[in-house]
C-alpha positions as CSV (number, residue, x, y, z in Angstrom):
1,M,-14.3,9.4,24.6
2,Q,-11.8,10.9,26.9
3,V,-8.2,9.6,26.5
4,V,-6.1,9.5,29.8
5,R,-2.9,11.5,29.9
6,G,-0.5,11.6,32.8
7,C,1.7,14.4,33.8
8,G,5.1,15.1,32.5
9,H,6.6,12.8,29.6
10,S,4.0,10.3,28.3
11,S,5.0,6.8,29.0
12,G,4.9,4.1,26.5
13,M,2.7,1.9,29.0
14,E,0.1,4.8,29.3
15,Q,-0.1,5.1,25.5
16,R,-0.6,1.4,25.1
17,T,-3.5,1.6,27.7
18,N,-5.1,4.2,25.7
19,I,-4.6,2.3,22.4
20,K,-6.3,-0.7,24.0
21,S,-9.2,1.6,25.2
22,C,-9.7,2.9,21.7
23,F,-9.9,-0.7,20.4
24,K,-12.4,-1.7,23.0
25,L,-14.6,1.4,22.1
26,G,-14.7,0.2,18.5
27,K,-12.3,2.7,16.9
28,T,-10.4,1.7,13.8
29,A,-6.6,1.7,13.8
30,A,-6.5,5.0,11.7
31,E,-8.9,6.7,14.0
32,T,-6.8,5.5,17.0
33,V,-3.7,7.1,15.3
34,E,-5.4,10.4,14.9
35,M,-6.7,10.5,18.5
36,M,-3.3,9.6,19.9
37,R,-1.6,12.3,17.9
38,Q,-4.0,14.9,19.0
39,V,-3.5,14.0,22.6
40,Y,0.2,13.3,22.8
41,G,1.6,15.4,19.9
42,D,5.4,15.0,19.5
43,N,5.7,12.4,22.4
44,C,3.2,10.1,20.5
45,L,4.2,6.6,19.6
46,S,5.0,6.1,16.0
47,C,2.2,5.1,13.5
48,A,3.9,1.7,13.1
49,Q,3.9,1.1,16.9
50,I,0.2,2.1,17.3
51,F,-0.6,-0.3,14.4
52,R,1.3,-3.0,15.9
53,W,-0.3,-2.7,19.4
54,Y,-3.6,-2.3,17.9
55,A,-3.2,-5.5,16.0
56,R,-2.1,-7.3,19.1
57,F,-5.2,-6.1,21.0
58,E,-7.4,-7.2,18.0
59,S,-5.9,-10.7,18.1
60,G,-7.0,-11.1,21.7
61,V,-4.0,-10.1,23.8
62,E,-5.0,-8.2,27.0
63,T,-1.7,-7.4,28.5
64,T,0.2,-4.1,27.7
65,E,3.5,-5.5,28.6
66,D,6.2,-6.4,26.1
67,E,6.6,-10.0,25.0
68,A,9.5,-11.9,26.4
69,R,12.5,-12.0,24.1
70,P,14.5,-15.1,23.9
71,G,17.7,-13.4,22.7
72,R,19.9,-14.4,20.0
73,P,19.0,-17.8,18.5
74,F,21.4,-20.8,19.2
75,S,23.0,-22.2,16.1
76,V,25.4,-25.0,15.4
77,L,27.6,-25.4,12.3
78,N,28.3,-29.2,11.6
79,E,31.4,-29.0,9.4
80,G,31.2,-32.8,8.8
81,L,27.8,-32.5,7.2
82,I,28.7,-29.6,5.2
83,A,31.8,-31.4,3.7
84,K,29.7,-34.4,2.8
85,V,27.1,-32.3,0.9
86,R,29.8,-30.5,-1.0
87,E,31.5,-33.7,-1.8
88,R,28.3,-35.2,-3.1
89,I,27.6,-32.2,-5.4
90,Q,31.0,-32.3,-6.8
91,E,30.6,-36.0,-7.6
92,E,27.3,-35.6,-9.5
93,R,26.1,-32.2,-10.4
94,C,22.5,-33.5,-11.1
95,A,22.1,-34.6,-7.6
96,T,20.4,-31.3,-6.9
97,V,17.3,-32.4,-9.1
98,R,16.9,-35.6,-7.0
99,M,17.2,-33.6,-3.9
100,S,13.9,-31.7,-5.0
101,K,15.9,-28.4,-5.6
102,R,15.5,-26.1,-8.5
103,K,16.8,-22.8,-9.7
104,V,14.4,-19.9,-8.9
105,A,15.1,-16.3,-10.1
106,S,14.7,-13.5,-7.6
107,R,11.6,-11.3,-8.1
108,F,11.8,-7.5,-8.0
109,V,9.7,-5.9,-5.3
110,P,9.2,-2.1,-4.7
111,H,11.0,-2.1,-1.3
112,S,12.6,-4.5,1.3
113,L,10.0,-4.0,4.0
114,S,10.9,-3.7,7.6
115,D,8.9,-5.4,10.4
116,D,7.0,-2.1,11.2
117,Q,6.2,-1.6,7.5
118,R,4.8,-5.0,7.2
119,H,2.7,-4.5,10.3
120,E,1.3,-1.2,8.7
121,R,0.4,-3.1,5.6
122,V,-1.5,-5.8,7.2
123,Q,-3.3,-3.1,9.5
124,Y,-4.2,-1.2,6.4
125,T,-5.6,-4.2,4.7
126,K,-7.7,-5.1,7.8
127,D,-9.1,-1.6,7.9
128,I,-10.0,-1.8,4.1
129,I,-11.7,-5.3,4.4
130,K,-13.6,-4.3,7.6
131,T,-14.8,-1.0,6.3
132,A,-15.9,-2.4,2.9
133,R,-17.9,-5.1,4.6
134,R,-19.5,-2.7,6.9
135,N,-20.3,0.0,4.3
136,R,-21.2,-1.2,0.8
137,N,-20.6,2.2,-0.8
138,F,-17.2,2.6,0.7
139,L,-15.1,1.5,-2.3
140,N,-17.2,3.8,-4.6
141,S,-16.6,6.8,-2.5
142,I,-12.6,6.6,-2.6
143,V,-10.9,9.3,-4.4
144,A,-7.3,8.3,-5.2
145,E,-4.6,10.9,-5.7
146,D,-0.9,10.6,-6.7
147,E,1.9,12.1,-8.9
148,T,3.9,10.5,-11.8
149,W,6.4,11.6,-14.5
150,C,5.3,11.8,-18.2
151,F,8.4,12.2,-20.4
152,R,9.0,13.8,-23.7
153,Y,9.8,10.5,-25.1
154,D,9.3,7.1,-23.6
155,P,10.4,4.0,-25.6
156,T,7.7,1.5,-26.5
157,T,7.3,-1.8,-24.5
158,K,8.4,-5.1,-26.1
159,R,4.8,-6.0,-26.7
160,Q,4.0,-2.7,-28.3
161,S,6.7,-3.1,-30.8
162,A,5.6,-6.6,-31.8
163,E,2.1,-5.6,-32.7
164,W,1.0,-5.2,-36.5
165,K,-1.0,-2.1,-37.4
166,S,-2.6,-0.9,-40.5
167,P,-4.4,2.4,-41.6
168,A,-7.7,0.5,-41.3
169,S,-7.3,-0.5,-37.7
170,A,-10.2,0.3,-35.5
171,K,-9.6,3.1,-33.0
172,G,-10.0,2.5,-29.3
173,R,-13.3,3.7,-27.8
174,K,-13.3,6.9,-25.6
175,A,-15.6,7.5,-22.8
176,R,-15.9,11.0,-21.2
177,R,-15.9,10.6,-17.4
178,V,-17.8,12.8,-15.1
179,R,-16.5,13.2,-11.6
180,P,-19.1,12.7,-9.1
181,E,-19.8,15.7,-6.7
182,Y,-19.1,15.0,-3.0
183,S,-20.1,18.0,-0.9
184,A,-21.0,16.6,2.4
185,P,-18.1,16.1,4.9
186,G,-17.2,12.5,5.4
187,S,-19.0,11.5,2.2
188,W,-15.8,10.5,0.4
189,F,-12.4,9.2,1.3
190,L,-8.9,10.5,0.0
191,L,-6.3,7.8,-0.7
192,H,-2.7,9.0,-1.3
193,D,0.6,7.6,-0.4
194,N,3.0,9.0,2.3
195,A,5.3,10.9,-0.1
196,L,7.0,14.0,1.4
197,V,4.8,16.3,-0.5
198,H,1.7,14.7,1.1
199,R,3.2,14.8,4.7
200,A,4.2,18.4,4.5
201,V,2.6,20.2,7.4
202,A,0.3,22.5,5.3
203,V,-1.3,19.4,3.6
204,P,-2.7,17.6,6.7
205,E,-3.8,21.0,8.0
206,F,-5.7,21.9,4.7
207,L,-7.4,18.5,4.6
208,A,-8.4,18.8,8.2
209,Q,-9.8,22.2,7.7
210,K,-11.9,21.0,4.7
211,Q,-12.9,17.9,6.9
212,V,-11.6,15.5,4.3
213,C,-11.3,11.8,5.5
214,V,-7.8,10.5,4.6
215,L,-6.9,6.7,4.4
216,N,-3.5,6.0,5.9
217,H,-1.7,4.3,3.2
218,P,1.3,2.0,4.3
219,P,4.7,3.0,2.9
220,Y,6.1,1.3,-0.2
221,S,2.8,-0.3,-1.1
222,P,2.0,0.4,-4.8
223,D,0.1,-2.9,-5.0
224,L,-2.4,-1.3,-2.6
225,S,-3.0,1.9,-4.7
226,P,-5.3,2.0,-7.6
227,C,-3.3,4.8,-9.1
228,D,-0.2,2.5,-9.2
229,Y,-1.7,-0.9,-10.2
230,F,-4.2,0.4,-12.6
231,L,-4.1,4.0,-13.6
232,Y,-0.5,4.7,-14.4
233,P,0.0,1.6,-16.6
234,K,-3.3,2.5,-18.5
235,L,-2.2,6.1,-18.9
236,K,1.4,5.7,-19.9
237,L,1.0,2.7,-22.4
238,P,-0.4,4.9,-25.2
239,L,2.4,7.5,-24.6
240,K,5.2,5.2,-25.3
241,G,7.1,5.6,-28.5
242,R,5.9,9.1,-29.1
243,L,8.0,12.1,-29.2
244,F,6.5,15.3,-27.9
245,E,7.5,18.8,-28.7
246,D,6.7,20.6,-25.5
247,V,4.9,20.4,-22.1
248,Q,1.7,21.5,-23.7
249,D,1.9,18.6,-26.1
250,I,2.5,16.2,-23.3
251,Q,-0.5,17.6,-21.4
252,G,-2.8,17.3,-24.4
253,A,-1.6,13.6,-24.8
254,V,-2.1,12.9,-21.2
255,T,-5.7,14.3,-21.2
256,S,-6.5,12.2,-24.2
257,S,-5.2,9.1,-22.7
258,L,-7.1,9.7,-19.6
259,R,-10.3,10.2,-21.5
260,A,-9.8,7.0,-23.4
261,I,-9.9,5.0,-20.2
262,P,-13.5,3.5,-19.9
263,Q,-15.4,4.6,-16.8
264,E,-16.3,1.1,-15.9
265,D,-12.7,0.0,-15.9
266,V,-11.9,2.9,-13.3
267,Q,-14.7,1.8,-11.2
268,R,-13.6,-1.9,-11.3
269,S,-10.1,-0.8,-10.2
270,F,-11.5,0.6,-6.9
271,Q,-13.5,-2.5,-6.4
272,S,-10.5,-4.6,-6.8
273,L,-8.9,-2.7,-3.9
274,L,-10.8,-5.1,-1.6
275,D,-9.3,-8.1,-3.5
276,C,-5.8,-6.6,-3.2
277,A,-6.1,-6.0,0.5
278,T,-7.3,-9.7,1.0
279,R,-4.4,-11.0,-1.0
280,C,-1.9,-8.9,0.9
281,F,-3.4,-10.2,4.2
282,D,-3.2,-13.8,3.0
283,A,0.3,-13.2,1.9
284,E,1.3,-12.5,5.5
285,E,2.1,-8.7,4.9
286,M,4.5,-9.4,2.1
287,Y,4.1,-8.3,-1.6
288,F,1.9,-10.7,-3.5
289,E,1.7,-11.8,-7.2
């Protein structure tokens, strides 16, 4: 495929046309981002903008023009109605129950997502779902990578401290995991987040040199990473409540904890990535329970 490029500063309209061409040719959103960056370099649209326009073309939109914006929404404050509601609540505090209202506690989420970040999440989930349906071995060929902190002492959880244990308690089963060998370029996919260490110039250059296929992970999305929703909780739970002497002691405990995780559970965590992507898409780009 040959991407059209005009002279001088690359216009947004021109790049939108090329994004549309990539979509028509069957390229995925991630492949489109890479091709656009190769052609336009520093003048390329942001990853979020490319994902947003790709999603528009995927939904059936043909035009590359911006949608009309209605401007600031019109609002009216009815002081009389507000006064009546306040008076009613003061007269009878239980009125909120009969008005079908209830107290709902806020839920902690990793981040307050912007519109662009939500678009990136839904585009990422679409790519995961589409590729998994097209390639049955896709989920089994993902290698997830991330970093985490392991402390010298981490207090036990409430559940851990409530458990009864005796010297005769059975020990957990350990299974030694053998990492599969992937030698052919394109036979496996690397999934890591967009932390600064992963976006350093040397890292993408090294991965491109080794012909490693990288899955573009959306920002602030631990619910879409097997390392975050599976590995780290499993890894750190046995470390809680233990006091380690030095770094070597921590490394030994982490290694033992990793080896104690059954290989079948690890495989299921990658299979559940498709379920997580589907739930994220159904939640309309937001975090899901």
